[in-house]
N, C-alpha and C positions, 0 to 999 in steps of 0.2 A: 504494500500500500504506500502511496506517495501523497504528501501534503503540498498543496500549491496555494499561495496567497497572491492577491492582486493588489494594486496600488491603493484602491479605494475601499479597503477592508473586506473584499470578497475573498472567500476561501472554499476549498473543496478537497476531498480525498479522491484519488484515482487508484484503481486496481492496477493499471498498467500505464506507462507513459507513452503517448503516441496515438496516432489515429487508430481507432475511432474514439480515443479518449474515454474509456469506460470508467464512469464514476463508481465509487464504492457505494453500495446500497444504502449505507447509513446517511448519505447526503441527499437522497431523494425525498422530496416533500410532497408526496402524492397520497391521496386517500386510499388508493387501491394497492394491495400488496403484490399484485401481479405485474407492476410496471417494470420495464427494463431498466437495468443499471447503466446502460450505455448512454452517452450524451446525445446520440442521434438515433435512438430507437433501435439499436442493434440487438443481437441475441443476449440473453442473460447468461448463457452458457459460456464461461470464460475460455474454455478450450475451443469453442467454435470461432472465437475472434482471433484474427491473425495478429501476431505481434509485429511491430514495425520492422524490425530487422529481418523478419522472414519474408516480407513483401517489398523490401528495398527502401524503407523509410530510414532517414538519417537525421539526427538532431543537429541543428546549426548552432554553432558557438560564436562568440565574439561578433555579434551582429552589429553592423553599422549601416545606417540608411541616410541618404541625402537626396534632395530634389535633383532631378536630371531634366534634360530637354524633353519637349513634346508632352508635358504633363505626366511624366513618369517618375518613378523613384528608383534609385540605384541602390541595390542591396548587396553588401559585401559581408561575407561570413567565413568561418573556418569549419571545415569538415575534417576531423582528425588533423592531419598535418597539411592538408590541401586547402587552397583558397577557393572561394566561389564568388563570382560576380554575376548578378542577374538583374534584369530590369522588370519592374511590375508597373501596371497602370495605376496612376494615382487615384482614379475614380473607381477602382475595384473594391474599395472599402465601404461603400455606401455612406451611411450617416456618421462614420467615425470622424471626429473633429480634427485630429492630427494623425493622418495615416502613417507618417514617418515615425513618429514617437510610438504609436500603437504597435507597429511592426517591429521596431527595435526592442520593445519591452515584452514581447510575446515569446512563448515557446513556439519555435518554428521548426518544422521538419520538411525535408524535401526528398524527392526521388526523381531520377531522370526520366525523361519521356523519349520515345523513339523519334519525335519530331524535332529534337534539339532544344525544346523547352524544358523547364524543370517544374514539376508539380510541387506546390507548397501547401502545407496545412498548418493552421495555427488556431488558437483559441480566441474567441471574441471576449469582451469584458463580461458578458453574461454567460460565459463558459460554454458557448456553442462552437463547434468546429467551423472553420472557414477554409475554403479551398480556393486557391488562385494559381496563376501560372507566371513563371518568370521566363524572360526571353533573353536571348544573347545580346540584343541591342535595344536602345530606347526606341528606335524606329520600328523594330519588330513588335514591341509592346504596344506602341501607339497604333500601329496598323491592325492589331487584334481587335480594336474597337469595331472595325468594319466587317469582321468575320463572324 
């Protein structure tokens, strides 16, 4: 079990770290005892949920985010001893007030995609998983708005 705290006094216990972020059942506030312990309604059977490292998810470390051209954000991070630089759309965060700060202060995991993008998953302030894509260049990220 893992304990996670957020900047504005939010806290939760997770059974596993990583997508799909299965919450420990003690944190569920539902009337029905039949509710799933997963953040996004997955199986309550822990063995049925894939662990991140089994499906290629890797936790990013030393995340740095800065504004880039074309309304994108440049994300730099460490994966073990390797560096990662990817660009995400600044508008991919919906109503988040400061996407750069939000991204920098989140648990972020990635896995490569066959298209050259990298898939990113993180937690929103209300502890819901968010999925977005990183692109090799700011132009590629900006162009994804049209696809």
